[in-house]
C-alpha positions as a LaTeX table, in Angstrom:
\begin{tabular}{lrrr}
\hline
Residue & $x$ (\AA) & $y$ (\AA) & $z$ (\AA) \\
\hline
Met1 & 23.24 & $-24.32$ & 19.69 \\
Pro2 & 21.47 & $-22.85$ & 16.65 \\
Ala3 & 21.13 & $-25.03$ & 13.59 \\
His4 & 23.94 & $-24.69$ & 11.02 \\
Ser5 & 26.18 & $-22.97$ & 13.57 \\
Asn6 & 29.97 & $-23.38$ & 13.28 \\
Ser7 & 30.45 & $-22.10$ & 16.82 \\
Leu8 & 31.67 & $-24.08$ & 19.80 \\
Pro9 & 31.65 & $-22.88$ & 23.42 \\
Gly10 & 34.73 & $-20.79$ & 24.10 \\
Arg11 & 35.69 & $-20.51$ & 20.43 \\
Pro12 & 35.09 & $-17.60$ & 18.05 \\
Lys13 & 32.39 & $-18.08$ & 15.44 \\
Met14 & 33.72 & $-19.12$ & 12.05 \\
Thr15 & 32.42 & $-17.17$ & 9.08 \\
Glu16 & 34.26 & $-18.74$ & 6.16 \\
His17 & 31.10 & $-20.62$ & 5.19 \\
Pro18 & 28.21 & $-18.30$ & 6.00 \\
Asp19 & 24.64 & $-19.57$ & 6.05 \\
Leu20 & 22.93 & $-17.85$ & 3.14 \\
Ser21 & 19.62 & $-19.63$ & 3.57 \\
Ser22 & 16.69 & $-17.35$ & 2.90 \\
Lys23 & 12.96 & $-17.52$ & 2.45 \\
Val24 & 13.35 & $-16.18$ & $-1.07$ \\
Val25 & 15.73 & $-19.02$ & $-1.96$ \\
Glu26 & 13.45 & $-21.55$ & $-0.29$ \\
Leu27 & 10.50 & $-20.24$ & $-2.30$ \\
Glu28 & 12.44 & $-20.24$ & $-5.55$ \\
Gln29 & 13.84 & $-23.73$ & $-5.01$ \\
Ser30 & 10.45 & $-25.14$ & $-4.00$ \\
Val31 & 9.04 & $-23.97$ & $-7.35$ \\
Tyr32 & 11.89 & $-25.56$ & $-9.29$ \\
Lys33 & 11.65 & $-28.83$ & $-7.33$ \\
Arg34 & 7.97 & $-29.12$ & $-8.15$ \\
Gly35 & 8.92 & $-28.38$ & $-11.73$ \\
Leu36 & 10.97 & $-31.58$ & $-11.76$ \\
Lys37 & 7.62 & $-33.35$ & $-11.43$ \\
Tyr38 & 6.20 & $-31.18$ & $-14.21$ \\
Glu39 & 4.14 & $-29.16$ & $-11.71$ \\
Lys40 & 3.63 & $-25.46$ & $-12.34$ \\
Pro41 & 2.64 & $-22.80$ & $-9.79$ \\
Ala42 & $-1.02$ & $-21.91$ & $-9.50$ \\
Phe43 & $-0.26$ & $-18.22$ & $-10.15$ \\
Thr44 & 2.28 & $-16.53$ & $-12.35$ \\
Phe45 & 5.36 & $-14.91$ & $-10.84$ \\
Gln46 & 5.41 & $-12.37$ & $-13.68$ \\
Ser47 & 4.14 & $-9.33$ & $-11.81$ \\
Asp48 & 3.48 & $-7.45$ & $-15.04$ \\
Lys49 & 0.94 & $-10.16$ & $-15.98$ \\
Trp50 & $-1.20$ & $-9.98$ & $-12.82$ \\
Glu51 & $-3.20$ & $-7.03$ & $-14.08$ \\
Glu52 & $-3.99$ & $-8.57$ & $-17.46$ \\
Leu53 & $-5.01$ & $-11.92$ & $-15.99$ \\
Ala54 & $-7.13$ & $-10.36$ & $-13.25$ \\
Cys55 & $-8.88$ & $-8.09$ & $-15.72$ \\
Gln56 & $-9.84$ & $-11.15$ & $-17.76$ \\
Arg57 & $-11.41$ & $-12.68$ & $-14.67$ \\
Met58 & $-13.26$ & $-9.68$ & $-13.25$ \\
Ser59 & $-16.67$ & $-8.45$ & $-14.30$ \\
Ala60 & $-16.89$ & $-5.32$ & $-16.44$ \\
Glu61 & $-17.95$ & $-3.30$ & $-13.39$ \\
Ser62 & $-15.24$ & $-4.55$ & $-11.04$ \\
Arg63 & $-12.59$ & $-4.32$ & $-13.77$ \\
Gly64 & $-13.58$ & $-0.75$ & $-14.52$ \\
Tyr65 & $-13.40$ & 0.16 & $-10.85$ \\
Val66 & $-10.08$ & $-1.51$ & $-9.96$ \\
Tyr67 & $-8.12$ & $-1.06$ & $-13.19$ \\
Gly68 & $-9.76$ & 2.21 & $-14.15$ \\
Ser69 & $-8.17$ & 5.58 & $-13.55$ \\
Ala70 & $-9.11$ & 9.22 & $-13.81$ \\
Gly71 & $-9.38$ & 10.83 & $-17.24$ \\
Thr72 & $-7.15$ & 9.35 & $-19.93$ \\
Arg73 & $-4.88$ & 7.51 & $-17.46$ \\
Glu74 & $-2.14$ & 10.10 & $-17.97$ \\
Thr75 & $-1.28$ & 10.24 & $-14.25$ \\
Thr76 & $-1.35$ & 6.46 & $-13.98$ \\
Asp77 & 0.94 & 6.10 & $-16.99$ \\
Lys78 & 3.35 & 8.69 & $-15.56$ \\
Asn79 & 3.50 & 6.73 & $-12.31$ \\
Arg80 & 4.70 & 3.63 & $-14.13$ \\
Ala81 & 7.03 & 5.47 & $-16.51$ \\
Ala82 & 8.78 & 7.22 & $-13.62$ \\
Phe83 & 10.24 & 3.96 & $-12.33$ \\
Lys84 & 12.01 & 3.30 & $-15.62$ \\
Arg85 & 13.84 & 6.62 & $-15.35$ \\
Trp86 & 15.80 & 5.28 & $-12.38$ \\
Ser87 & 18.20 & 2.33 & $-12.52$ \\
Ile88 & 19.73 & 0.32 & $-9.69$ \\
Val89 & 23.53 & 0.17 & $-9.99$ \\
Pro90 & 24.87 & $-3.15$ & $-8.61$ \\
Arg91 & 28.02 & $-3.33$ & $-6.53$ \\
Arg92 & 30.41 & $-6.28$ & $-6.90$ \\
Leu93 & 32.70 & $-8.23$ & $-4.57$ \\
Val94 & 30.65 & $-7.19$ & $-1.58$ \\
Lys95 & 31.03 & $-9.90$ & 1.04 \\
Thr96 & 27.82 & $-10.77$ & 2.82 \\
Gln97 & 27.10 & $-13.27$ & 5.56 \\
Gln98 & 23.40 & $-13.45$ & 4.85 \\
Phe99 & 20.72 & $-12.22$ & 2.50 \\
Ala100 & 19.63 & $-8.62$ & 2.81 \\
Ser101 & 17.81 & $-7.80$ & 6.01 \\
Leu102 & 14.38 & $-6.37$ & 5.26 \\
Ala103 & 13.56 & $-5.54$ & 8.87 \\
Thr104 & 12.84 & $-1.91$ & 9.61 \\
Lys105 & 10.97 & 0.35 & 12.03 \\
Val106 & 8.26 & 2.79 & 10.97 \\
Leu107 & 6.04 & 4.90 & 13.25 \\
Gly108 & 7.57 & 3.05 & 16.17 \\
His109 & 6.38 & $-0.28$ & 14.75 \\
Asp110 & 8.82 & $-3.08$ & 13.96 \\
Leu111 & 8.16 & $-4.34$ & 10.43 \\
Ala112 & 9.43 & $-7.58$ & 8.92 \\
Ser113 & 9.80 & $-5.75$ & 5.60 \\
Pro114 & 9.31 & $-2.15$ & 4.48 \\
Ile115 & 5.93 & $-2.70$ & 2.83 \\
Ala116 & 2.28 & $-2.49$ & 3.87 \\
Met117 & $-1.01$ & $-3.13$ & 2.10 \\
Ala118 & $-2.59$ & 0.09 & 0.87 \\
Pro119 & $-6.18$ & 0.85 & 1.88 \\
Ile120 & $-8.54$ & $-0.31$ & $-0.86$ \\
Gly121 & $-12.31$ & $-0.48$ & $-0.46$ \\
Val122 & $-15.13$ & $-2.60$ & $-1.87$ \\
Gln123 & $-12.94$ & $-5.71$ & $-2.14$ \\
Arg124 & $-15.88$ & $-8.05$ & $-2.40$ \\
Ile125 & $-16.51$ & $-6.83$ & $-5.93$ \\
Val126 & $-13.51$ & $-8.96$ & $-7.02$ \\
Asn127 & $-13.83$ & $-11.86$ & $-4.55$ \\
Pro128 & $-16.66$ & $-12.87$ & $-2.19$ \\
Asp129 & $-14.23$ & $-13.11$ & 0.76 \\
Gly130 & $-13.00$ & $-9.56$ & 0.15 \\
Glu131 & $-11.19$ & $-7.79$ & 2.97 \\
Glu132 & $-11.26$ & $-10.83$ & 5.23 \\
Ala133 & $-9.21$ & $-12.84$ & 2.74 \\
Ala134 & $-6.81$ & $-9.95$ & 2.13 \\
Thr135 & $-6.22$ & $-9.24$ & 5.80 \\
Arg136 & $-5.67$ & $-12.92$ & 6.59 \\
Ala137 & $-3.06$ & $-12.99$ & 3.83 \\
Ala138 & $-1.43$ & $-9.90$ & 5.32 \\
Ala139 & $-1.15$ & $-11.54$ & 8.72 \\
Gln140 & 0.20 & $-14.73$ & 7.17 \\
Cys141 & 2.92 & $-12.75$ & 5.35 \\
Asn142 & 3.64 & $-10.50$ & 8.35 \\
Val143 & 2.66 & $-7.38$ & 6.40 \\
Pro144 & 0.63 & $-4.52$ & 7.96 \\
Tyr145 & $-2.89$ & $-4.20$ & 6.59 \\
Ile146 & $-4.53$ & $-0.78$ & 6.18 \\
Leu147 & $-8.32$ & $-1.00$ & 6.30 \\
Ser148 & $-10.27$ & 1.39 & 4.08 \\
Thr149 & $-13.32$ & 3.26 & 5.36 \\
Ala150 & $-14.92$ & 2.02 & 2.12 \\
Ser151 & $-14.54$ & $-1.59$ & 3.21 \\
Ser152 & $-17.19$ & $-4.18$ & 2.43 \\
Thr153 & $-16.50$ & $-5.70$ & 5.87 \\
Ser154 & $-16.85$ & $-4.01$ & 9.25 \\
Ile155 & $-13.94$ & $-2.64$ & 11.29 \\
Glu156 & $-14.46$ & $-5.39$ & 13.82 \\
Gly157 & $-14.86$ & $-8.14$ & 11.22 \\
Val158 & $-11.55$ & $-7.32$ & 9.57 \\
Ala159 & $-9.84$ & $-7.15$ & 12.96 \\
Lys160 & $-11.10$ & $-10.62$ & 13.79 \\
Ala161 & $-9.88$ & $-12.01$ & 10.47 \\
Asn162 & $-6.50$ & $-10.27$ & 10.90 \\
Gly163 & $-6.00$ & $-11.86$ & 14.32 \\
Asp164 & $-2.60$ & $-10.98$ & 15.75 \\
Gly165 & $-1.56$ & $-9.20$ & 12.56 \\
Gln166 & $-0.54$ & $-5.58$ & 12.41 \\
Arg167 & $-3.39$ & $-3.36$ & 11.23 \\
Trp168 & $-3.88$ & 0.33 & 10.60 \\
Phe169 & $-7.06$ & 2.27 & 9.80 \\
Gln170 & $-7.68$ & 4.62 & 6.88 \\
Leu171 & $-10.25$ & 7.39 & 7.24 \\
Tyr172 & $-12.39$ & 8.93 & 4.55 \\
Trp173 & $-13.08$ & 12.04 & 6.58 \\
Pro174 & $-16.70$ & 13.20 & 7.08 \\
Ser175 & $-17.37$ & 16.93 & 7.19 \\
Arg176 & $-17.06$ & 18.69 & 10.55 \\
Glu177 & $-20.83$ & 18.71 & 11.08 \\
His178 & $-20.47$ & 14.94 & 11.49 \\
Asp179 & $-17.63$ & 14.99 & 14.01 \\
Asp180 & $-19.56$ & 12.59 & 16.22 \\
Ile181 & $-19.48$ & 9.96 & 13.47 \\
Thr182 & $-15.77$ & 10.55 & 12.85 \\
Ala183 & $-15.09$ & 10.14 & 16.56 \\
Ser184 & $-17.13$ & 6.94 & 16.58 \\
Leu185 & $-15.13$ & 5.46 & 13.69 \\
Leu186 & $-11.84$ & 6.30 & 15.38 \\
Lys187 & $-12.95$ & 4.80 & 18.69 \\
Arg188 & $-14.11$ & 1.62 & 17.00 \\
Ala189 & $-10.80$ & 1.29 & 15.19 \\
Lys190 & $-8.79$ & 1.90 & 18.33 \\
Asp191 & $-10.87$ & $-0.57$ & 20.33 \\
Ala192 & $-10.37$ & $-3.17$ & 17.58 \\
Gly193 & $-6.57$ & $-2.96$ & 17.70 \\
Tyr194 & $-5.75$ & $-0.62$ & 14.81 \\
Thr195 & $-2.60$ & 1.21 & 15.87 \\
Ala196 & $-2.10$ & 3.98 & 13.27 \\
Leu197 & $-4.50$ & 6.31 & 11.45 \\
Phe198 & $-4.13$ & 7.09 & 7.74 \\
Val199 & $-6.24$ & 10.05 & 6.60 \\
Thr200 & $-6.90$ & 10.30 & 2.86 \\
Leu201 & $-6.90$ & 13.93 & 1.72 \\
Asp202 & $-7.44$ & 13.62 & $-2.05$ \\
Thr203 & $-10.83$ & 11.88 & $-2.12$ \\
Tyr204 & $-13.47$ & 14.18 & $-0.66$ \\
Leu205 & $-15.28$ & 13.39 & $-3.90$ \\
Leu206 & $-14.78$ & 10.51 & $-6.33$ \\
Gly207 & $-12.68$ & 11.57 & $-9.33$ \\
Trp208 & $-13.66$ & 11.70 & $-13.01$ \\
Arg209 & $-13.41$ & 7.99 & $-13.84$ \\
Pro210 & $-14.64$ & 7.29 & $-17.38$ \\
Ser211 & $-14.57$ & 3.50 & $-16.99$ \\
Asp212 & $-16.98$ & 3.64 & $-14.04$ \\
Met213 & $-19.15$ & 6.21 & $-15.78$ \\
Asp214 & $-19.32$ & 4.08 & $-18.93$ \\
Asn215 & $-20.59$ & 1.20 & $-16.79$ \\
Gly216 & $-22.90$ & 3.45 & $-14.76$ \\
Tyr217 & $-21.22$ & 1.87 & $-11.75$ \\
Asn218 & $-20.69$ & 3.42 & $-8.34$ \\
Pro219 & $-20.36$ & 0.58 & $-5.79$ \\
Phe220 & $-21.13$ & 2.92 & $-2.90$ \\
Leu221 & $-24.67$ & 3.63 & $-4.05$ \\
Arg222 & $-25.77$ & 0.02 & $-4.30$ \\
Ala223 & $-28.03$ & $-1.53$ & $-1.67$ \\
Asp224 & $-25.69$ & $-4.50$ & $-1.22$ \\
Gln225 & $-23.46$ & $-3.02$ & 1.53 \\
Val226 & $-20.32$ & $-3.69$ & $-0.53$ \\
Gly227 & $-18.81$ & $-0.25$ & 0.01 \\
Val228 & $-20.73$ & 0.91 & 3.05 \\
Ser229 & $-20.37$ & $-1.82$ & 5.64 \\
Ile230 & $-18.38$ & 0.32 & 8.06 \\
Gly231 & $-21.11$ & 2.97 & 8.02 \\
Phe232 & $-23.97$ & 0.52 & 8.31 \\
Thr233 & $-22.35$ & $-1.03$ & 11.39 \\
Asp234 & $-21.63$ & 2.30 & 13.08 \\
Pro235 & $-23.95$ & 2.97 & 16.05 \\
Val236 & $-23.83$ & 6.77 & 15.69 \\
Phe237 & $-24.71$ & 6.63 & 11.98 \\
Gln238 & $-27.45$ & 4.13 & 12.72 \\
Ser239 & $-28.90$ & 6.47 & 15.34 \\
His240 & $-28.81$ & 9.50 & 13.03 \\
Phe241 & $-30.42$ & 7.55 & 10.20 \\
Lys242 & $-33.20$ & 6.29 & 12.47 \\
Glu243 & $-33.90$ & 9.78 & 13.76 \\
Lys244 & $-33.95$ & 11.31 & 10.27 \\
His245 & $-35.87$ & 8.62 & 8.37 \\
Gly246 & $-37.84$ & 6.83 & 11.08 \\
Gln247 & $-36.36$ & 3.55 & 9.83 \\
Asp248 & $-33.44$ & 1.34 & 10.68 \\
Val249 & $-30.61$ & 1.11 & 8.16 \\
Glu250 & $-31.64$ & $-2.45$ & 7.26 \\
Glu251 & $-35.14$ & $-1.27$ & 6.37 \\
Asn252 & $-33.97$ & 1.15 & 3.66 \\
Leu253 & $-30.57$ & 0.12 & 2.38 \\
Ser254 & $-30.70$ & 2.30 & $-0.73$ \\
Ala255 & $-31.30$ & 5.50 & 1.23 \\
Ala256 & $-28.72$ & 4.50 & 3.84 \\
Ala257 & $-26.09$ & 3.79 & 1.18 \\
Ala258 & $-26.65$ & 7.15 & $-0.49$ \\
Glu259 & $-26.54$ & 9.00 & 2.83 \\
Trp260 & $-23.36$ & 7.26 & 4.02 \\
Thr261 & $-21.67$ & 7.94 & 0.69 \\
Arg262 & $-22.47$ & 11.65 & 0.89 \\
Leu263 & $-21.15$ & 11.64 & 4.44 \\
Val264 & $-17.71$ & 10.14 & 3.74 \\
Phe265 & $-17.32$ & 11.92 & 0.37 \\
Pro266 & $-18.60$ & 15.36 & 1.42 \\
Ser267 & $-17.56$ & 17.16 & $-1.83$ \\
Met268 & $-15.47$ & 19.79 & $-0.02$ \\
Ser269 & $-12.04$ & 19.51 & 1.56 \\
His270 & $-11.18$ & 20.04 & 5.20 \\
Gly271 & $-8.60$ & 22.63 & 6.26 \\
Trp272 & $-5.27$ & 22.23 & 8.01 \\
Glu273 & $-6.78$ & 23.54 & 11.24 \\
Asp274 & $-9.17$ & 20.57 & 11.29 \\
Val275 & $-6.34$ & 18.08 & 11.83 \\
Asn276 & $-6.40$ & 19.06 & 15.50 \\
Phe277 & $-9.75$ & 17.31 & 15.88 \\
Leu278 & $-8.21$ & 14.04 & 14.76 \\
Gln279 & $-5.30$ & 14.52 & 17.13 \\
Gln280 & $-7.75$ & 14.97 & 20.00 \\
His281 & $-9.55$ & 11.72 & 19.19 \\
Trp282 & $-6.64$ & 9.48 & 18.17 \\
Asp283 & $-3.75$ & 8.84 & 20.53 \\
Gly284 & $-1.55$ & 6.95 & 18.05 \\
Pro285 & 0.40 & 7.99 & 14.95 \\
Ile286 & $-1.48$ & 9.98 & 12.30 \\
Val287 & $-0.42$ & 9.81 & 8.64 \\
Leu288 & $-1.79$ & 12.14 & 5.94 \\
Lys289 & $-2.25$ & 10.38 & 2.60 \\
Gly290 & $-2.19$ & 12.12 & $-0.77$ \\
Ile291 & 0.69 & 14.58 & $-0.34$ \\
Gln292 & 2.19 & 15.73 & $-3.66$ \\
Thr293 & 3.88 & 19.06 & $-2.92$ \\
Ile294 & 6.71 & 20.30 & $-0.73$ \\
His295 & 4.38 & 22.96 & 0.66 \\
Asp296 & 1.85 & 20.41 & 1.88 \\
Ala297 & 4.57 & 18.14 & 3.24 \\
Lys298 & 5.93 & 21.03 & 5.32 \\
Lys299 & 2.44 & 21.90 & 6.53 \\
Ala300 & 1.96 & 18.29 & 7.63 \\
Ala301 & 5.12 & 18.56 & 9.72 \\
Glu302 & 3.97 & 21.89 & 11.14 \\
Val303 & 0.61 & 20.57 & 12.33 \\
Gly304 & 2.36 & 17.74 & 14.17 \\
Val305 & 1.32 & 14.54 & 12.42 \\
Gln306 & 3.75 & 11.65 & 12.38 \\
Gly307 & 3.84 & 10.74 & 8.71 \\
Ile308 & 2.66 & 11.33 & 5.16 \\
Val309 & 1.98 & 9.17 & 2.13 \\
Val310 & 3.46 & 10.58 & $-1.07$ \\
Ser311 & 0.64 & 9.44 & $-3.32$ \\
Asn312 & $-1.61$ & 10.52 & $-6.15$ \\
His313 & $-4.08$ & 7.70 & $-5.45$ \\
Gly314 & $-2.58$ & 5.62 & $-8.21$ \\
Gly315 & $-3.90$ & 8.09 & $-10.78$ \\
Arg316 & $-7.49$ & 7.32 & $-9.79$ \\
Gln317 & $-8.48$ & 10.79 & $-8.60$ \\
Gln318 & $-6.91$ & 13.56 & $-10.68$ \\
Asp319 & $-5.63$ & 13.13 & $-14.21$ \\
Gly320 & $-2.89$ & 15.26 & $-15.74$ \\
Gly321 & $-0.91$ & 15.18 & $-12.50$ \\
Asn322 & 2.76 & 14.55 & $-11.86$ \\
Ser323 & 4.19 & 11.14 & $-11.09$ \\
Ser324 & 4.29 & 10.29 & $-7.41$ \\
Leu325 & 7.81 & 8.86 & $-7.68$ \\
Gly326 & 9.03 & 12.05 & $-9.35$ \\
Met327 & 7.94 & 14.09 & $-6.33$ \\
Leu328 & 9.25 & 11.63 & $-3.74$ \\
Pro329 & 12.91 & 12.76 & $-3.46$ \\
His330 & 11.91 & 16.45 & $-3.35$ \\
Ile331 & 9.54 & 15.81 & $-0.46$ \\
Val332 & 12.06 & 13.59 & 1.32 \\
Asp333 & 14.65 & 16.38 & 1.11 \\
Ala334 & 12.15 & 18.82 & 2.61 \\
Val335 & 10.71 & 16.82 & 5.52 \\
Gly336 & 12.37 & 13.39 & 5.60 \\
Asp337 & 13.97 & 14.13 & 8.95 \\
Lys338 & 10.66 & 15.23 & 10.47 \\
Leu339 & 8.11 & 12.70 & 9.24 \\
Ala340 & 7.79 & 9.04 & 8.34 \\
Ile341 & 7.55 & 8.94 & 4.54 \\
Phe342 & 5.26 & 6.35 & 2.99 \\
Phe343 & 4.98 & 5.97 & $-0.77$ \\
Asp344 & 2.45 & 4.54 & $-3.17$ \\
Ser345 & 1.30 & 4.88 & $-6.80$ \\
Gly346 & 2.73 & 2.78 & $-9.60$ \\
Ile347 & 4.35 & $-0.09$ & $-7.68$ \\
Gln348 & 4.31 & $-3.24$ & $-9.81$ \\
Gly349 & 7.36 & $-5.34$ & $-8.89$ \\
Gly350 & 10.02 & $-5.84$ & $-6.25$ \\
Ala351 & 12.57 & $-3.65$ & $-8.01$ \\
Asp352 & 10.06 & $-0.78$ & $-7.89$ \\
Ile353 & 9.97 & $-1.10$ & $-4.11$ \\
Val354 & 13.76 & $-0.95$ & $-3.94$ \\
Lys355 & 13.82 & 2.21 & $-6.06$ \\
Ala356 & 11.22 & 3.95 & $-3.92$ \\
Leu357 & 13.14 & 3.05 & $-0.76$ \\
Ala358 & 16.39 & 4.28 & $-2.29$ \\
Leu359 & 14.71 & 7.60 & $-3.08$ \\
Gly360 & 13.86 & 8.02 & 0.59 \\
Ala361 & 10.61 & 6.24 & 1.38 \\
Asp362 & 10.47 & 4.55 & 4.78 \\
Cys363 & 7.70 & 2.18 & 3.74 \\
Val364 & 6.01 & 1.34 & 0.43 \\
Leu365 & 2.29 & 0.62 & 0.10 \\
Ile366 & 1.13 & $-2.15$ & $-2.22$ \\
Gly367 & $-2.22$ & $-1.43$ & $-3.88$ \\
Arg368 & $-3.59$ & $-2.77$ & $-7.15$ \\
Pro369 & $-1.22$ & $-5.80$ & $-7.27$ \\
Tyr370 & $-2.77$ & $-7.41$ & $-4.22$ \\
Met371 & $-6.26$ & $-6.68$ & $-5.53$ \\
Tyr372 & $-5.30$ & $-8.56$ & $-8.67$ \\
Gly373 & $-4.12$ & $-11.43$ & $-6.49$ \\
Leu374 & $-7.44$ & $-11.34$ & $-4.66$ \\
Ala375 & $-9.31$ & $-11.50$ & $-7.96$ \\
Leu376 & $-7.18$ & $-14.39$ & $-9.21$ \\
Gly377 & $-7.24$ & $-16.55$ & $-6.11$ \\
Gly378 & $-8.64$ & $-15.02$ & $-2.93$ \\
Glu379 & $-6.44$ & $-15.31$ & 0.14 \\
Glu380 & $-4.04$ & $-17.67$ & $-1.63$ \\
Gly381 & $-3.69$ & $-15.21$ & $-4.50$ \\
Val382 & $-2.90$ & $-12.32$ & $-2.17$ \\
Val383 & $-0.32$ & $-14.43$ & $-0.32$ \\
His384 & 1.28 & $-15.25$ & $-3.66$ \\
Val385 & 1.49 & $-11.58$ & $-4.68$ \\
Leu386 & 2.98 & $-10.50$ & $-1.35$ \\
Asn387 & 5.51 & $-13.34$ & $-1.28$ \\
Ala388 & 6.50 & $-12.66$ & $-4.89$ \\
Leu389 & 7.02 & $-8.95$ & $-4.26$ \\
Ile390 & 8.98 & $-9.55$ & $-1.06$ \\
Gly391 & 11.01 & $-12.27$ & $-2.75$ \\
Glu392 & 11.92 & $-10.12$ & $-5.73$ \\
Met393 & 12.77 & $-7.20$ & $-3.45$ \\
Glu394 & 15.06 & $-9.38$ & $-1.35$ \\
Met395 & 16.74 & $-10.95$ & $-4.38$ \\
Thr396 & 17.22 & $-7.53$ & $-6.01$ \\
Leu397 & 18.96 & $-6.20$ & $-2.92$ \\
His398 & 21.17 & $-9.27$ & $-2.59$ \\
Leu399 & 22.29 & $-9.30$ & $-6.23$ \\
Ala400 & 22.96 & $-5.56$ & $-6.08$ \\
Gly401 & 25.31 & $-6.07$ & $-3.12$ \\
Leu402 & 23.03 & $-4.30$ & $-0.65$ \\
Pro403 & 22.91 & $-5.99$ & 2.77 \\
Ser404 & 19.87 & $-4.22$ & 4.22 \\
Val405 & 17.16 & $-1.62$ & 3.70 \\
Asp406 & 18.81 & 0.74 & 6.16 \\
Lys407 & 19.16 & 4.24 & 4.72 \\
Ser408 & 22.91 & 4.17 & 5.31 \\
Val409 & 23.03 & 1.42 & 2.67 \\
Leu410 & 19.93 & 1.84 & 0.53 \\
Asn411 & 19.87 & 5.44 & $-0.66$ \\
Arg412 & 20.27 & 7.51 & $-3.82$ \\
Ser413 & 23.89 & 6.50 & $-4.19$ \\
Val414 & 22.71 & 3.13 & $-5.55$ \\
Leu415 & 20.61 & 4.74 & $-8.30$ \\
Val416 & 21.39 & 6.50 & $-11.54$ \\
Arg417 & 19.09 & 8.37 & $-13.89$ \\
Glu418 & 19.04 & 6.21 & $-16.98$ \\
Glu419 & 19.09 & 9.19 & $-19.35$ \\
Asp420 & 22.25 & 10.51 & $-17.65$ \\
Leu421 & 24.16 & 7.42 & $-18.78$ \\
Phe422 & 23.85 & 8.57 & $-22.39$ \\
Lys423 & 25.12 & 12.10 & $-21.85$ \\
Asn424 & 28.67 & 13.17 & $-22.67$ \\
Val425 & 29.55 & 9.78 & $-24.16$ \\
Lys426 & 32.51 & 9.96 & $-26.53$ \\
Gly427 & 31.67 & 9.20 & $-30.13$ \\
Val428 & 32.49 & 5.91 & $-31.79$ \\
Gly429 & 36.05 & 5.84 & $-33.07$ \\
Glu430 & 37.34 & 8.56 & $-30.73$ \\
Leu431 & 40.48 & 7.84 & $-28.77$ \\
Pro432 & 39.93 & 7.29 & $-25.03$ \\
\hline
\end{tabular}
């Protein structure tokens, strides 16, 4: 008989006293119990403080790279401001037998919660353990980890650290003249247990990032392998480099770094017809990342991929753009019944995740917040960030009277545009 059960053989289960135990309550209570002994947590639970604290800890170069955005940060600021335009309307006297269920299914994968870790490269610039620490944290928290092509750890090294965790691979797509290298990357990822492919479309060249330019810092051009590990460990790239330069990669790291960087950031975009090559060399789900228009979302459905990420790269690529959240419901209305819809750009707290899900996202990608956790405390810091975000998401749903993340429950009906609440309000002193 399960623990805490009120059932007896042959008798109906009693529900007058439901078990409302939850990991979020356990986490919250454990913090308060330690507080009785005047112990404070190692990391703050104030998600809007993670950025500030991490920036204080990082070097000027790593801070400029992680915190920095394109141009004047207009796109980044719009991403954050967009969340405040939507408000979650709580429902009262909703009987529940348990806390909100976060379980969902995306791309045929069962997820413990509707979040995944966005692909972010060069993680060793904020912590020596880099991607290995982040992916271990992902596995510990039962959150899918998306490995960036710009990783400072190899495809195989991250897979080993991730263990039995769920992992997906993100591709910075070389030009078609290097199809053999693209095919090699995809085969390596598939062989190492990555089960979905995310293809970034908005970064065929690094954006105009003043903070990096002020520091003269491009981590991909350094001879330290921080942003080029996946290339340096690729047998096809190694062979090409040897043939061209008469040297092994290890013998001329500077030249190899520059060549790999030009290869994965080829300056020019691919075309829609090129997606077929990826489909021929990847037998799992393919997700196109960086979609910001209804037109492109419909094209993605037409070419037969399985999902898209509504994303503007967190404002890091093109400034002056629209908010990603603002575009989300329009894209969902256009293709939400045809594609899995992922969302990123601007997520800071658990309530943000709830809003994005309510607007139609199937899964939300966590980006900068976990990098800040990595900077503040390595694997432990990332675990803290993920647990805090999941905890706040679960508590938000529960206190809003929402029993699950299913779209029949969590949808636009639970949101209101904040500005609409102040329209057509009768003046003070008017009779009702």
